[in-house]
Residue, then its C-alpha position, 0 to 999 in steps of 0.5 A: x251927590x249922586x247915588x253910588x251904584x252896587x258895583x262902586x260899593x264893591x270896589x270900595x270894599x276891596x280897596x280898603x286897607x287890611x286891619x292889623x289882625x288880618x296882617x298878623x294872621x298872614x305873617x304867622x302862616x308864612x313863618x310856619x311855612x319857612x320853618x317847615x322848609x328849613x326843617x326839611x332842608x336840615x333833615x335832607x342835609x342830615x340824610x345826605x350826610x348820613x348816606x355819605x358816611x354810610x357809602x363812604x364807610x362801605x367803600x372804606x370797608x371794601x378797600x380794607x377787605x381788598x387790602x387784607x385779601x391781597x396781604x393773604x395772597x402774598x403771605x400765604x407762601x410763608x406757610x410751610x411744612x417739613x420735607x421728608x428725606x425723599x424730597x429734601x432736594x426740592x425743599x427750600x434752604x430750611x428743608x421746608x415745602x410751601x406753595x412756591x415749591x410744592x410743584x417741585x415735589x410733585x414734579x420729582x414724584x412724576x419723573x420717578x413714576x414715569x421712569x418706572x412706567x417706561x422700565x416696565x414697558x421695556x421689560x426692565x422693571x426690577x422687583x423694587x421698582x413698583x414699591x419705590x414708585x409707590x413710596x415716592x408718590x405717598x411721600x409727596x402726597x403726605x407733604x401735600x396734605x400737610x401743606x393743604x391743612x396749612x393753606x386752607x386754614x381759615x384762622x391763618x387766613x384771618x391772621x394774614x387778613x388782620x395784619x393789614x385790614x386790622x389797621x384800616x378803619x372806616x373813619x366815616x362811621x362811628x363806634x367801633x370802626x376797625x375792620x375784622x375778619x367776619x366770623x362764620x355765623x353758622x359755627x361750622x367753618x368750611x375751609x373748602x369754601x374759602x379756597x379755589x383753583x383758578x386758571x385751570x389749564x394754564x401754566x404752572x411754575x414748572x419749566x420742562x423739556x419734553x425730551x426729559x420725560x420718558x416717551x411712554x408718558x405724555x405730559x400736558x403742557x403750555x408753551x409760552x415763548x420758547x419755554x414749555x410749562x407743565x399745565x396747572x390743574x390738569x390731571x396727568x397720569x404716570x404709572x397709573x397715578x394721577x398728578x396735578x400741578x398748581x397754576x401760577x401765571x408767569x410774571x403775574x403779581x398777586x391780584x384781586x379777582x371777581x367773586x364770580x370767577x372764584x365761586x366757579x372754581x371753588x374747591x367744594x364746588x369744582x374739586x380736582x383730584x382727591x380734594x387736597x389739591x393745593x389752591x391758588x386763590x382765596x376768599x375772605x370777608x370782613x366786617x365793621x360793627x358800628x353804631x350805624x349797624x354792621x357793614x361787610x365786604x368780600x374779596x377774592x385774590x390769586x396768589x403767585x410766588x413769581x418763581x419758576x423751577x425746572x422739572x428735575x430730580x436734583x439729587x441724582x446721578x448716572x454711572x458709566x463703567x467699564x467691564x472687560x472680559x477675556x474668554x479663552x478657548x482651546x480646540x473650540x471649548x472655553x477653558x478659562x475666563x479672566x478680566x483685564x483692566x483699562x490699560x494695555x497688558x502686553x502678556x496675559x497668560x490665560x491657558x497653562x499646559x492645556x493638553x491638546x488632542x493632537x499631542x503636546x501641551x499649550x500655554x496661551x497668552x494675549x495682549x489685552x487692553x489695547x483698546x484703551x491705548x490711544x486715549x486719555x479722556x473718557x470720551x475716547x474710552x467710551x469710543x474705544x471700539x467702532x460702532x454706534x455710540x450715539x444711541x446709548x449716549x442719548x439714553x444717558x442724556x435723557x437721564x441727565x436731562x432729568x437733572x438739568x432739562x436744558x442739557x444737550x448732547x453736545x455739552x455731554x460729549x464735551x464734558x466727557x472729552x474734558x474728563x481725564x481717564x484713570x485706568x485704575x478706576x472703572x466707574x465714573x459718576x455724572x452728577x450735578x453741583x449746586x450753588x444756590x441753597x434750593x438746588x435749582x442751578x445745576x452744573x453737570x460734572x463727571x468724576x471717577x469713583x475715587x474722585x471728588x463727589x458731593x456729600x449727598x451722593x450715596x455711592x452705596x445707596x439702595x440697589x437699582x430698581x431696574x434690570x440690566x439689558x443690552x441696548x446696542x453692540x460695538x463692531x467686532x474686530x479680528x486680531x485687533x486691537x488685542x492679539x494672542x500667541x501660544x507655545x506648545x511643548x511635547x507635541x508635533x508642532x510648537x504653535x497652532x493657528x490662533x486669533x482674537x475677536x474683540x467686541x463690545x456691548x452697551x448694557x443699560x440698567x435703568x434707575x427710577x431716581x428714587x434712590x438717587x441713581x438714574x441708571x448705569x451704562x456699562x461698556x462691556x468689552x469682550x476679547x475672545x481668544x481662540x487656540x485651534x490646536x491646528x498647526x500654522 
């Protein structure tokens, strides 16, 4: 046999089968590697599952908090406070004021103060005017402040929150999975941090007619379609007082908003007015205390009553009355003054045996009230003498529009034409009738003082807070429609030259509406009767 080389010996050693000991060592190393891989995979699966539970639980907490915040924004309108006697006509059917109708309270106070400011500018402000305006404003502020305490209460927020969030659980977590309102960890609750006034400068829920507001006052408004709305969270001035209305978007449901939007408008960061302006947005936080730890979320929501009202003083009225005076003159001097009714009086004696400088004694007579002979309705009586009757009618209309902003001069004229004139009555009331319990659907009516008036109408209420002033004249006529005659006894002639002058004047006494009355328009008709003492 030939000798093996070194290389052949090496190859022989490499190709030799492994022993059993060597095989067991290799298998053990592989098994350990598999076990470690399996444990790592299990740990990964467990980790992923735990992450899924935490993330899913966090999502459940967020959803629960969102639902609780939405419930708060919907049910916050249930918080109400009593209206005092000054604002019972803008309260709900239970005499309460909440977020949905607080703007009606401020709207009425705004009109009262606007009326007083206009009366002062016109030189017609009476001694009670400023006091009534102050009282109206303070009453509105008292109602507002009481409501503010309710709607900014964190405990009440939590009650509404828990009504929904408390029934939702983070089921992917373990332990106590009920979502509850988070407690203030500092122990010092800050209500202003949980409320905000968003949508500043947008519409409120008060529709108005710019013509219904006295011209001296300028209201901030937002026009949507063919309607004007008072601006929300935009301070307005009337009678040197500041008014602000809560913003509510037309047709918008309560909804969630971002925390960034909320924080920019927070009551403590960006207050409006004196710090008790009624908010329209709320922030609330909720937590879950589970075995995995504490999970929390924050949600912000905007409230909206989805209800609009008209700017108005619902329980108010305007009076139109007729006052007829006859003045009797003999030889250029007034010798008597009498009054006559709203129907013809063919032979009214106003002068008895008045001695004349030319000799004899004069008895003077007049046929009065003939200006009312041709008409049977209020419109005809209003227009009994020639002249501009539309200008004073516009004054009446402006006050009627403080009750019903959509009322027109055509409607007012038509209503006066339908109102029968009672010659035994001098005063006629223009007032609203309501069919809804919250007095938001006025139907304007006219009735004489002895007619059917609503139970709320205080005929003998407080005195007007304005001063009477002439705002126009009817055209003077001579010897028509009223005439006169005389008889002279014991003198050189039996009758003298005589004539009448008939005129009218529109006397307007404004009212602020604080005591219900918005004004009195008096038709002051005057018949001057002259006996000259000179022969015909």
